[in-house]
Each structure stands twice: as structure tokens, then as C-alpha cells.
C-alpha angles and dihedrals in degrees: 000000000000120000091234092057089052091048093047091046091054094044094048092042094050093047093046090047093049090044089049092050090052090046092045094051087046091049091050092046089055094046089056098040098041099041126228099291097045087043087055090051089052093050095048092056099047091043092054094043093046089060089065097053092089090046088059090050096039095194096301094120095060090042088055090048093050097044100038092046085063098038119019092179091079093062096100093047092048094047097052095040098042096052096075088044096053092044090054094051088046092056091046090051092052090054095046096047089048092054091045090048089056090053097043102038120099092203141028086244093065090048094053092047090053092052092050097047091045091068087071083078094075100058093033093061092057091045092054094046093057091042089049094055088047089053090053089053086048089245094136092167091086095055087047093054091050091053095047097041096045090051093045099048091044092051095045095048098035092044092051090049094050092043092054089052101264116156127236091276092061091046090055092048087056088057092053091050090049092057090050089054090052092050088059090055092047090059089065094047092049086061091051088055090054092252122144117210105238133138110234113179108202111166095187091051089048093052090049089050093049094048087064105025095057088074092055089041092053089051096046097041092049090045093050096043087048094050095056101027090101091059093050093044093052088053091047097047103028107021137233099310094057090042088059092052096046093045093054087065100035091055091068090057095043093048093053096048092079091070095069089034089057088051092049092048092053090051094048098086090046091047092051088057100043095050089066100037111027120013091171092060090044089053092051091048091049098051090047090050092050090051091050093049095045093054089049096045093046090055088045095052093046089051094052093047091056100038102037096103090048095044096049094045094046096041102041110005137242093303087071097050094113086069093070096086092047092052091053093052096043088049090066092041086058088070087067092039091057095045093048093060095074103053092062090069093062096035094051093051094047127095086230093064092108091060090059096060096080091051091049087051090051090052090052094048090046089055090053094047092049089050092051091050101039105037097059091048100035104021116209090347088058090053090053091053090048088057091047094051095043092051088047090056088047094060091061099047095044095052092040088063095041091056090048090053096045096048 
């Protein structure tokens, strides 16, 4: 494994861990200050809007990472021509998530919150474009800075709003403002990468990009909708109060997933090269990486099983005690979450990637069916078991495709 990969993994992991620590304490603070029901309204809004972040990206970030890892001379062209494309998809995403929010919301309050938070998509898409080009240059410090600053500004502004008695809407406005501040910072980093900010509308280029990016978009959109489907389904079937309870446990799992994701992202440029030049070396790297992640995730799951009552009580207080069982189940589901971050590197770089989309769709639909069946019967515990079973199915289909690719 190259020294640079290890260095970038450590940098991204450290930054994401630090950002997640900030986000976690902010999340806990909101859980205590807002109360269970208002906390549920907050979580429903962010869970629904986060599903549309990959829609706004539409697979372009992974395409940039793949193409510029192989030919860095295209960076200026990609930067100027992709900005209009990403802004267009961001606006479309704002419209679609707002309409979906009107359909799924149980109150006008939820619909307004969703509309407010949806405007984060506009500055976010620019921030990720600059960070994505930096990743292709293996300058992971830019992505690290985006993660830390986004979390820090959001926690400071949103926490201040909540502390002063602001409602959920004001807290979400603070998140939009935080993303705009980070965008100003990214303007400076774009110059350091030699990128000139200019809108270059090239319809032929956009068509060529979309012919390839729709595959990455389909994979990411389905994966993200799948990840937060249980939160949305709990809100839809049980309401804001139970969403607050379920989200208090789910946040622990969601926060920790970025550790293996950072590892996978650092490996992505190397995977793109080795898949073309040395499949045997790639196979060895993949097996070693799976082993490392399994050891870490098993320790993680055991810790959560033992410490769940303590963590829930200390973090959120006695009013969230019903979430203990959920945290224990999701802790073991995290083993599969972690292991499932690695196969995507190989699948997304393979010519067989399109064949994987129907299986990912099946996994997403399985998650929804399990939620529809288990949540009415088992409540938030049923939602946790739905996640566990869907992730277990994902282990089999992901690795089946990986071994077909690496034959």
C-alpha cells in the first residue's frame, strides 16, 4: 500500500472524525435543547434533504475523481464546464425535495423546514467540486477542510440559534449560512489549484459527462436513499417523536461510517489505476483492507452493545432511554455498513458497473419493504432490524460482483 494512500487516509479520517465529533456534540446539544418532538422534526428535514445531495451531484464527483486521477491536465476544463451543470442539478434537487416534502410531511412546519435546508445544496455543490478536484490531485487536505469547517460553522451558528430559543427553522437557516461561508473559502483554494472561476456552458461536454455520470449517480442516489430510508420511514409511519428517538441512536452509526468511507476514498485513485494494470495486486489490497475494517468494526459493535445504556443516558438524557435497544442492533449492523464501503471502489471503476444497478435497487426496495413490515410491528426496534437485514443482503451482492470483476 503506497505511503501517500496511508497519509491521505489518516488525514481524511482524522478530519472526518473531528468533524463528526463536532457534529455529534452539536447533535446531542440539539437533542437536549429542542426536546424529543422538535428534534424529530429536525431529523426528518435533514434526513430527507440529505437524500438529494447525490442528486445534485449526479455522479459527477466520482467521474472527476476517476478521470482527473488519470489525466490532471483536464482540471481547468472540467471545473469551468461542470459548474453550470452542477448548479442546474442543485436547483432541480431543491424543487424535487420540496415537492416530496409536501407529500411526506405531516405538517406545514416540516414542509417549511425542508425548503429551508434544501438551499444548502447550492453552496455545497460548489464546495464539493473544488474538493473533488483536490481529491483527484491527491490533495485530501481540501476535502478535510470542507468537512471540519462545515461542521464547525454549522455547530456554532446553529447552536447559538438554538441556545437563544430559536426554533428548528432558524437552526436550519444557520446551516445554509455555514455552507455559504465555506464556499467563500473554497474560492481561495480553487485559485491555489490553478482553477479560474468562469462559467463555460458546453452542451456537448455536458451530454458526454452525463452519459457516464448517470451510472455513478444511480449508485450513489440509491445508496444514500437506502442509508436514511429507515429514518424517513419511522417519521412517515410513527411520527416526529419516534423519529427523534430513533435518530438519537442512528446518529452514532452514521457518524462513524465516515471512517471506512475516508479509507475507501483514499484508495479510489489507486483502485482506478490497478484495475487497469494489476488485478492481482488490487485483489490483495482489497482482502487486506476488508480484514482491517472487519477487526475495527467488530470491536466497534461490541463496544456499542456494552455501552449503549450509558451513551444514550449521558448524551441525550433519560427521555431517550427507548433508543438503547436500537443502538445495540445498529451497532452490529455497522459491521456490514463498514465492510460495504470498500466494494464500491472496484464496482464503480469496472465496465460491469451498470449491471450492478438493478441489484442495488433491489437492496433499496428490500429495505423499504422491511421497514413497512417491521416498523408497524416493532416500532423503532423494527426499523433497526430492517437496517441489519438489508445490510447483510448487501454484503453478499457487493462481494459477488467484486469477485466477478477481479477474476
